[in-house]
N, C-alpha and C positions, 0 to 999 in steps of 0.2 A: 396697712395699704400704702401703695406708692403714691407720692404726691406729684401728679402730673397736671399741667395746666389744661384747662378745658379746650383750648386751641389745639394742643398736642393730641389730646384724646380724639378730637374731631378728625384730625389728619390720619391718625392711626386707624380710625374707622373707615375713612375714605380709601386708604391704601390697601384695605382688605378686599376691595371689590374685584370680582373676576367674571369674565365672560369670553366668548370666542366668536369671531367672524373675520372675514378677510376681504380686502379690495386691492386690486392691482394698482400700483402707482402709475401716474402718467409721466413718463420720462421724456425729456426733450428730444427733438429729432436728431440733433447732433450737438455734441459738446466737445470743444477743443481739448485734446488730451492734456495739454499743458494746464488746463484749469481743473482737472479731476483731482478731488481730494479724498473721496470716500469718507464722509463725515457721519454716515449712518451709524447709530448706536447699535451694537450687536445685542440681541436679546439674551437674557440670562438662561441658563439651562434649567428646564423645569425640574422641580423636586417631586418626589413620589409621596403618595398618600400612604401612611403607615398603618392604616386601619386593618387591612388584610381580612382575616376571618372574623374580626370584631365589627365589621361594617353593619351587620344586622343589629347588633347591640347599640351602635351609635345611632342608627335610624330610629330604633325604638325610643332612645333617650330624646331625640328630636321630636318625635310624635308626642311623647309625654310632656315635653316643654311647650309644645304647641297647644296642648290641652290646658296646661296650667296658665299660659300667657298667650291667649289667642289673638291679642290685639296687634295691630300693625305698629310701625315705628311711631312713637309719640312725638310728632314733629313740634307741635306748639309747646308741649311740656319740656322737651329737650332744649328748645330755644330759650325758654325762660330759665331753665336750670343753668344753662351756660352763662346766663346773665345774672344769676343769683336772684331771680325774681319769682321763681316757682313756689307755690304753697305746698305744704305737706299733704293736703287733701288730694291735690292733683297726682302727686307721686303715689299716694296710697291707692287711688283708683286704678292706676296703671299696674300696681303690684298687688292687686286684689287676689289673684291666684296664689301668690306666695303667702298672703295672709291666711288663706284657707289651709295651705300646707303647714303654716306655723301653728294654727289651731290644732290641727291633727297631731303635729309633733308634740305640742303641749299635752294633749290628751294622752298620747302615748307615754310621755315622760311621767305623767301622774298615774295613769292606770296601771302600768306594769309594776312599779314599786308598791303601790297599794295592794294589788292582788298578791304580791309576794309577801307583804307583811301579814295579810289576812291568813294566807296559807301557813306561814310560820306559826302564827298564834294558834291556829286550829291544831297544828301538829303537836305543839307542846301542851295545849289544853286537853286534848283527847289522848295524850300519850298513855296514861295509866287507866283509862276507862276501857273496860272490856265490854264491848257491845256485841251481843249475840242476837241474831235474828234468823229466822227460818228462811230458807230460799223461797222466793216468791215464784209463782208459776209463770209470771210474765218476764222474768230475768232471762237474759241470753245464756245459753249453755257456755261452759267454760272455754270450749275450743273456739266458739264464735267470738267471744269477747277477746281472746288472745289474738285471733287472726285480724280483727278490726284494729286493735291497738298496734300490732306489729306492722300492718300494711300502712296505716296512716303515719306512724312514726318513721317508717322507712322512707316514705315519700318526702317527709319533711327534712330528714337528714340528707337525703340525696340533693334536694333543692338547696339546702343550706351549703352543702359542700360545693355545689356548682356555683352558687353565689360567691362563696369565699374564693374559689379559684378565679372567677372573673374579677373579683375585687383586687386580688393580688396582681393579676395580669394587667388590668387597666392602670393600677397605681404604679406599677413598675414601668409600663409603657410611657406614662406621662413623665416619669422621672427620667427615663432614657431619652425621650424626645426633647426634653427641656433644653439641654445644652446645644445640641446641633441645630434645633429649630430657632433658638434665640440667635445663634450665629448666622443662620440663613436669613432670618428676619432682618438682622442688622446689615447683612451684606446686600439684601435687596433694597433696603432703605438707602444704604450708601450708594447703590447703583442709581437709584432715582435722583438722589442729591447730586451725584456726579453728572448725570445726564442733564439736569436742570442748570447746574453751574456751568456746564460746558457749552450751553447755547451762546452766551456772549463770546466765548473764546472761538467757537466755530464761526460766528459771524465775523469776528476779527480776521480769522484766517481767510475767509471768503473775500473780505475787503482788501486784504493784503495781496490777493491775486490781481488787484488792479495794477500792480507793478508789471505784470506780464503784458497787459494791454499797453501800459505806459512805455515799456521798453520797445515794444514793436512799433509804436507810434513815434517814439524818439528816433528810431532808425529811419523811419520815413521822413521825419522832419530834418534829420541830419543831411539827407540827400536832396532836400528841397531846393537849395541854391543851385546845386549842380544840375538838377532836373529842369529848373527854370532856364538855366543857360543852354542846356541841350534843346529845350523847347524853342528858344529864340533862334538857335542855329538851324533847327529843323524848319522853322517858318521862313527863314531867310536863305534857305539852302539854294534855291535857284539863282537869286541875286549874287550870293557869294560865289557860286560856281562860275557865273558870267564874269564877275570881277576878277576872280583868280585866273580864268582863262585869258582874259584880256591882258592881265598883268604878265601872264606867262608868254603871250604873243609879243608884247613889248620887250620883255627881257630877251626873248629869242631874237627879235629884230636887232636890238642893240648889240647883243653879244655876237650875233651873226655878222652884222655890219663891221664890227671891230675885227672879227676874225678874218673875214674876207679881205678887208683892206690890208691887214697885215700880210695875208697870203699874196695879194697883188703886189705889194711892195717887195716882198722877198722874191717872188717869181720874176718881177721886172729886173731886179738886180741880176738874178741868175741868167735870165734870157739875154740880157745885154752883154754880159761877160762871155757867154757862149757864142753870141753873134760875132764878137770881136775875134774870139779864138778861131772860129770857122773861117772867117774872111782871111785871117793871117795864114792859116794852114793851106787854104785853097790857093791863095796867091803864090805861095812858095811852091806848091805842087805844080802849078802851071809853069813856073820857071824851070823846075827840074825836068819836067816832061819835054819842055821845049829844048833843052840841052840834049836830051836823049833822042831827039828827032822822032818823037812818037807820032804815029799816023792818026791818033785819036784826036777828036775835036775837043779842045780844052776851053773853048770860048764860053761854054755853058757851065763850066766848073766854077760856080759862084752862088751866093745866097740870093734869094728872091725877096723875102720880107725883111724890111729894115727895122729891127727892133730898137734901134736907137731912138726911133720916133715915139716909143711908148711914153705917155705922160706920167709924171711923177704923182704919187698919192701921199707923199710925206705930210703935207699940211692936214689932210683929212685924218691921217693916223694920229697925229698929235692932238687934234681937237676932240677926237672921240675917246681919249684916254679915261674919261669919267665913267665909262661903262663898267669899270671894275666894281663900282658900287652895287651893281646888280648881281654880283656873285652871292649865291645863297639867299637872294631876295625871296624867291618862291617858297623855300622852306621856312623862312622867317614869317611870311604871311600865313602859311598853313599852321605854324605853331601858335601864332597870335589868335587865329580863329579857334583852334582847339582849346585855347586857354580861357575862352569866354565862360564856360561852365565853372571853372575854378575861381574866376573873378567874381561870378555871382555867388558862389559858395562862401568866399571870403567876406563879401559884403553882407551876406545874410547871417553870418555867424552870430553877431550880437543879438539880432532879432530872434534867431532860433534859440539862443540861450534864454531869452525872455520867455519864449513859448515853453521851453522845458521847465522853467520855474513856475510857469502857469499850470502846467500839468501836475507838478508836485502839489501845488495849492489845491487843485481839483481833487487830487487823491486825498488830501487832508479833509477837504470839504465832504467828499463822499463818505469817508470814515465817520465824520461827525454826524452826517445825516443817518448813517446806519445805526447810530446809537439811539436814534429816535424810535427804533423798532420796539414795540411794547415788550417790557421785560417780565420775567417771572420771579422777581426778587422775593415777593412775599411768600410764594409757594416754596421756593428754594430755601428761604430762611426757616420756614415752618418745618419742612422736612429735616433740615439741619438740626433744629431744636428737638425734633422727635428722636433723631439718631443720638444726639447728645444726651437726652433724657434716658434713652434706652441704655446707652453706655454707662451712665451714672447709676442707674438703678439695676443694672445687670447683676451685680453682686448681691444686692438685696433680694432680687427675684430668685436667684439661685438659693440663697439662704432660706427664704420663705418656702420655696419648693422642697428643700431638704427637710425643714421642720414638718411641713405637711406630709411629706412621704414617710417620715419617721413615725409621726402620730398615727397615720393611716396604717402603717405596718403593724404598730402595736395593737390597734383596734382590730385589725384583720386577724392578727394572731389570737386575740381573745375569742373572736367568733370561731376561729378554727378549733381552738381548744374546746369551746362549747360543743361544736359539731362532733368532734372526736369523742368527747364524753358521752354524748347521746349515742353515737355509733357504737362505742364499746358496750354501754348498757344494753343497747338493742341486740347486739350480737350475742351477749351472754344470756340475756333473758329469753330471746327467741330460740336459742339452741336448747335451753332446758325445756321449753314448751314443746318444741317440735320433736325432740329426741330425749325423753326423760332418763334413759339409761346411758346417756353420753357421759355423764359425770358420776363419780362414786356417790353412794347414798349419803355418806357422812359429810360430803362437800356441798351438797345442794343448798342447804340453808345458808351456808357462808357465801356461796355465789349469789344467791338471791339477795342477801343483804348487801353485797358489793354492788349489784345492779341498782338496787334502790339508792345507795349512796351516790353512785355515778349520776343518776337522774336528779337527785337532790342537789348535787354540786353544780350540774349544768343549769338547773333552774335557778339556783341561787346566783350564779354568775350573770344570768340573764336579768334577774331582778336588780342586781347591783350596777351592771354596766350598760343596760339598755338605754338609759337616758343620755349617756355619752355618745353611744352609737347614733341615736336619732339627732342629736345636736350637730354632730359632724356631718350627717347626711344633709340636714337643712342648710348649714353654712355653705357647703359645696353646691347644693342645689340653687341657693339664692344667687351666689356670685357666678357660678358656671352657667346657670340658666339665663341670667341677665346678659352675660357676655355673649352667649349664643344669640339671644333675641336682638340685642342692640347692634351687635357687630355682624355676626355671620348671617343670620336670617335676613336682616335689613339689607345686607350687601347682595344676597342672592336674589331678592325680589326687587332690588333697586330703590327701596324707600329711603335709604340713607342719603341718596343724591339730593332729594328735596331739602333735607336738613342742611347738607353742606352748602347748597346754593345760597342759604341765608347767612352763611358765615363770611368772614372777611379774609378768605384765603387768597383772593385775587385783588387785594386792595391796591397793589402797585402795578396793575396792568396798564401802565402809562409809559410814555417816552421818557428816557433818561435825559437829564439836563446835560447839555453839551454846548461848547462854544461854537458859534457859527462863524465861518470864515468870511471875512470881508473881501469879496472878490474884486470889488471896485478898487479898494486900496492896494490890494496885491497886484492887480493888473497895472495900476498906475505906476507902481514901482519898477515894473519890468521895462527895459529899454525898448523904444520903438513900438510900444504896445499901448493902445488906447481902447476905451470902452465907451459905451453909450448907455443911456438910461434904459432903452429897450432891451439891450443885452443884459444889463444887470438885473432887470426885473425877472429874468428867467431863473435866476439863482435864488429861488424862494424855498422856504421850508417845505419839504415834501410831506410832512406830517399833517394830516387832516384831522383836526379835533372835532369830532362829532359827538352827538349825544350817546353816552355809553349804553350799550345793550347788555342786559343781564347775562352773565356767563353761567352756563349750566354744566355742572360737573358730569352729569350723565351724557350730555352731548359730547363733551370732551372725551370721555372714556369710550363711548360708542364710536366716535370718529377714529380714535386710536385703534380700536378693534377692526374697523373697516379700512384702515390704512390711510386715513385722511391726516393731513398735517394739522398741527396745533394752530397754524396760522389761520385756518378757516374754522376749526372747531372751537377756538377761543375768540373768534370774531376779531382777530387782529387786523384783518383786511378792512374793517370798518374804522379803525383808528389810525391805520397806516396805509397810505395810498402807494402800493407797490408800483403801479404804472407810472406815477409821477416820480417816484424815487428812481426808477430805471428809465427816465426820459433822457435819451442821449442828447437831444438838442439843448437841454438845460446845462449839460456839462461841456458841450462843444461849441456853444454859441460864441463865447469869447475867443476860442481858438479859430473859429471860422472868420470872425471879424478881423482878427490879427493877421491871419494868413492872407486875406484879401487886401490887407493894408501894407503888405510887403512892398518895398520899393528898391530899385537898383539904379545906379548911375553908371551908364556905359558910355558917357560922353567922352571919356578919356581914351576909349578904345579907338585906335587908328589902324585902318587896314594897311595903309602905306606910311611908314615912318617918314619924317621930314626929309631926311637925306635921300630916301628912295623917291619921294615925290619930286624933289628938286632934280634928281637924275632923270626922271621921266620927262620932266619939262625941258631939260637941256637936250635930251635926245629928240624930243618933238621939235625943238627949235634948231636942231642941227641941220644946216642947209647945204653943207658940203656934198652930201650924197647927190644933191640935185645939180651940182656944178660939174660933176664928172661927165666927160663926153663918152658915153657908153658906146655910141655908134662907131666912133673912131677906133676905140679899143677893139670892138668886135670885127670891124672891117680889116684892121691891121692883122689881127690874130687869125683872120680867115685866109690870108695869103699864105702860099706854100713857103716852106723854109728854104728849099733848094730848087734851082732850076733844072737840075739833073739828078738822077737817082745814083747815089754814090755806090751802092752795092752792084748795080749794073755796070757802072764805070769800072769798078775794081775787077769785075769778071772780064771786061774787055782788055784790061791791062794784063791780066794773067794769060789771056789767049795770045796777046801780042808777044808776051815774054817767051812763050814757047817757040816762037818762030825766030826770035832774035838770037844774036851771037852771044856767047859767054857772059861777059860783064854787063852788057846792055840788058840781056835777059834777066840777070840777077837784080839789076837796079829796077827794071820794070816790075819784077815780083815784089820788091820792097815797097814800091809806090802803091802797088795793089793792096798790100797789107795796110799801109797807112790810110788808103782810101776806105778800107773797111772800118778802121778805127774812127775815122771821121763820120762814117755812116752811123756808128753807135752814138756819137755825140749828137748827131742830127736827131736820132730817135729820142735822146734825153731832152733835147730842145723841144721836140714835139710834145712830150709829156708836160713840159712847163707851159707850153702854149695852150694845151687842153685844160689844164688846171686853172690857168688864168681866165680862160674863156668861161669856165664854170663859175668862178668867183665873180667875174664881171656880170654874168647873167644873174647871180644871186643878189648882188648889190642892186642891180636894176630892179629886181623883184621887190626887195626891201624898200627901195626908194619910192615905189608906187603907193605903199600903205602904212609906212611906219608912223607918219604923223597922225593919221586917223586912228591907228591902234593906240598910240600914246594918249590921244585925247580920250578915247574910250576907257583906257585904264584909269585915268584921273577921274572921269565922271562916274564910273562904276564904283570906284573906291569911296568917293564922296557919298554916293547913294547908299551903299552898304553901311557906312558909318552913321549916316543919319537915320537909317531904318532900324539900327540896333536899339536905340532908345525908344523909338516908336513901338517896337514890338514888346517892350517890357510889360506894359499893362496887360496885354492879351496873354502873354506867357504866364504872368502871375495869376491871372484869372483861371486859366486852364489848369495849371498845376495845383492851385489852391482847391479847385473843384475836385481834382483827382485825389489830393491828399485828404480832403474832408470826406469824400466818399469812402476812401480806405479807412479813415479814422472811425467813421460811422459804422462801417462793417465790423471793424475790430471791436468797437465798443458794444455793438449789438451781440456779437458772439460772447463777449464777457458778460453782458447783462443776461443773456440766455442762461449762462452758467450760474450767475448770481441768483436769478429767480428760482432755478431748480435747486441750487445748493441750500438756499435759506429756507425755502418752503418744504422741500422734500427730503432734505438731509439734516440741516441744523435743527429744524422744528419737527422732525420726524419723531413719532411717539409709538412706533410699532413695538418697541421694547416694553412699553408701560403695561399692557395687558399681561405679558409673561411675568413681569416682576410682581404685579398685584396678584396674579394667580398663585405665584409662589408664596407670597405673604399670606394669602387666604389659606392655602394648604398648610403652611407652617403654623398659623395661628388657630384656625378653626378646625381643620381636620386632624392635625397632629398634636395639638395642645388642648384646645377646648373640647374636642371630640372625646379623647380618653378621660378628660376631667369629668365630663357629664356621664360617661359610661361608668366611671368609678363610683360616683354617688348613687347612680342607679343600681349598681351591683350591691353596694352597701345597704341601700334601702331595701333591696330584694331580701337581703339577709335579715334586716330588722323586721320585715313583714313576716317572714317564716319563723322568726324566733317565737312569735305568739303561739301558733299551733304547736311549735316544738315544746314550749313549756307546758302547754295543756296536755299533750299526749305523754310527755315525760312524767307528769304527776299521775296521770291515769295508770301508766305502766308501773310506776312505783307502788301505787296502792294495790294494783292487781297482783303484783309479784312479791309483795312484802311478806316476809315470814311472820308467824304469830309472835306476839309480844307478851305471852303468859309469864308470870313470875317463876313458875317451875319449868318453864321452857318446854311445855308439852305441846305436841302437835296433834291435832285432832285427825282422826282417820276413820274411814268407814268400815264397818264390820259386815262382810258379805252375808246375805241371808242364807246362802247355801250351807254355811257352817252349822246353822241352827235348824236346818230342815229336819223334819220328823223322820225317824227311822235311821238316822245316821249311826254308824258304828263308832264314830270318834267320840270319846268321852271327855277329851280335854283338847285344848288349842295351844299349839306351840308358836314360838316367835317366827319360825320359818314359814309357818302356814299363813302368816299375816303379811309377809313381805309382798309388796306390790299391790296390796289390796286397798291402799289409801285413795281417797278421792278428794280433790280440792273443792272447796266450797266456801261461801261467805258466811253460812250459818251452820252451826254444829250443835248437836245436843250432847252435852257433857254428862257423863255418868257420875253421880255423887258418891256412889259406893262401888266397891269391886263386885264384879258379877259372880254369881254363884250358880254353877251348872248343876242341875239335878240329874242324878243317876238314872232316874226312871225315864229319862228321855223327854221330860216336859220342856218345851221351848216356848218362846214368845210367838206371837202371831207372825205370819209371813209378811204382813203388810208393814210391820214396824221395822225401821232402820235402827240398828244398834250401833252406837258410837262409844268408843272407849279410847283412852289415851295409851300411848306406847308404854308408859311406866306401869299402867294397870296391867297391860298384857304381860310385860316382863315379870312383874311381881306375881301375877297369877301363874305364870308358867313355872317359876321357881318353886312356888308352894306346892304345886301338884307333883313336881319331880321329887321333892323331899318326902312326900307321903307315898310316893310310888304308885300314884293313881293314874299316871299317864304312860302310855306306851307309844312306840313309834307308829 
């Protein structure tokens, strides 16, 4: 027998359990696709039951075993046996049915050889004794005795042959099933071991998915500084817009004043130069026209407005040269404002790095807490031991099975030979009885003797080997029956679960030891991160150590059948608080505290640089714009340039030239052309006048508000700069709340996945019933089933060997030829031969053929018969018996004397 530990045997029994039910899993409403892992163990493919047409034989063997061992699973006895505390009396009481079978087997072993010895002794003791007796009136006729023996022996031989066929079939089936079913058993045990060992690995994969949440939250945190800066800008947007608008107005005033002053200066120079040119040309024209005796009035041919009186603006232009500082000032301010988010991002970078380090530590802490999940080390190690024991003993099992198969084949062959000997004797003997003329007369004695020897050989083999047959039957019955009762039947009715519940299969259903992460120390090491006692108190061990509730294997198995997770069927929820383990506030409290503790220094941010601020102040204090006499400018510029219209004057000259004589006319036409040129110069001068008027009016407009605008620019800039720092706490609060809300939502999604993945995937056991069903089929249906059917078929043969030997001996005695020393066979002389009045005076050999009659008693004639010629015969009631030798001798004597005729 294989030496397996009691613990291994218990697990082998437990692994043979099978049943079927189903329950739909409760899937979460939504799981982020990034978190999906598909950790569910695929169930193994079911194996087929190889019973086939032998299923009724298997069922009959189970019924027989139930009658032999009707008791349930011996829970107390098995527990004490596993602890080496059971007494032999307890085991004997449970095995009482097998003791009865053992007694019957011993009686069988003793009775068959004893009967055989007695029959052999009688055979040799009475071999030379010739016992003759008259047939009694109560004896059955010959044909009735033959029919009874033939019928009974035929039934016995048929049943024996059926038993032999079933024995060969079941023996070969067990042999054929051994290798594949051992491999299947090992594969299913390996699948169970793999599934149990994979639970921690699956949990680690689930914990590693924390990195998905971590990466998403890191992206949020990386944008925190920028988001805070944008929040600050958004909250100060109205003030910033006002400040920018006021700055834009001041810049426009300053640049406009400078531009218009420059234009006035340039226009003044152009207008005065043009004024001098016009006066000179007009004076010369008056002189020339006077020489030509022109009739036209030249007294109005002169300018009206004296532009030499235009005041100079050179001092103002020189003093306003600082305005060049305002070039690009508006773009600089806008760039500075838009850079506030980046300034916040730069300042928050070290703090964010500390938060990222904190998240890494939280990841580590979460992994450490996950290791507190109750483990299945004991069950996994036990299954591993079972698989190792099976691997170690596989060669021995196959060797023992080969030996069993070889011995069984040898014994089955012996029974087959016995059955064939009986069948051969039955065929020969029955054929001679049913059809006496089938064989030649001279072969009938030899065939009868052969039949007798066949029956004797079969009976002798039964006497010699029957004890071996019954021993083989009992050995297989004892081990196969106990295997069926203790493993298969107890698994079917669930009694084995109560026994397994008392064993230490789940001794290590506790949290694994792991290092707890010191969140306080880790947080303290992170820059700009602090913690408090209240925050640290939330980072507690999520494992709740309660009083352990007994784990029931039947509840586990039934839960797996119903689709329940081992987390509930093994009461892990009572040792591990999943709600506390997945409490987001416990992991985010430090992050929340640190986020709200973020601080930014925006005091260095200046809306107006120092040079721009000085320029604004200088422009505000620029008083030259107020010193310009805008009214004199406008009054002078409003006067007409000329007292007469030069275009009209040129026309008059052209008209006069038409009436004048040759040279005078030409000169007048020349003067008309020059008048028109001067008219163009006047028009140019008028454009200068209009432009200067516009510039003077613009300067007058700027003069009215430029100081107020400059003051507003300075005040608004100061207000914005002071409000920047004041808005930091509110912005940090708002952004921290948003980030924590986002972090909580991300962590909630991850924890939804963790709860589902651990409970419904990592601890899913829907594969277990299929594996155990396969193991039950491989062990109980495909190995133990044909094993029990084998000994049942062999026992069948042993039972029918008893009537077989009885009827074989009866047939041998019935069909045995005479054992006379002269080898004479008695036969019956028909009375018709000796009837009175017959014409036959002698009897020939031919007349006696076919007149014999079998019988157990004969009356032998002591002397040869002497027939009287006068026709005297014996009485008709007397039967005359004579031997074949007497008849042959009598026939020869009569022929020699010539007294017989045909």
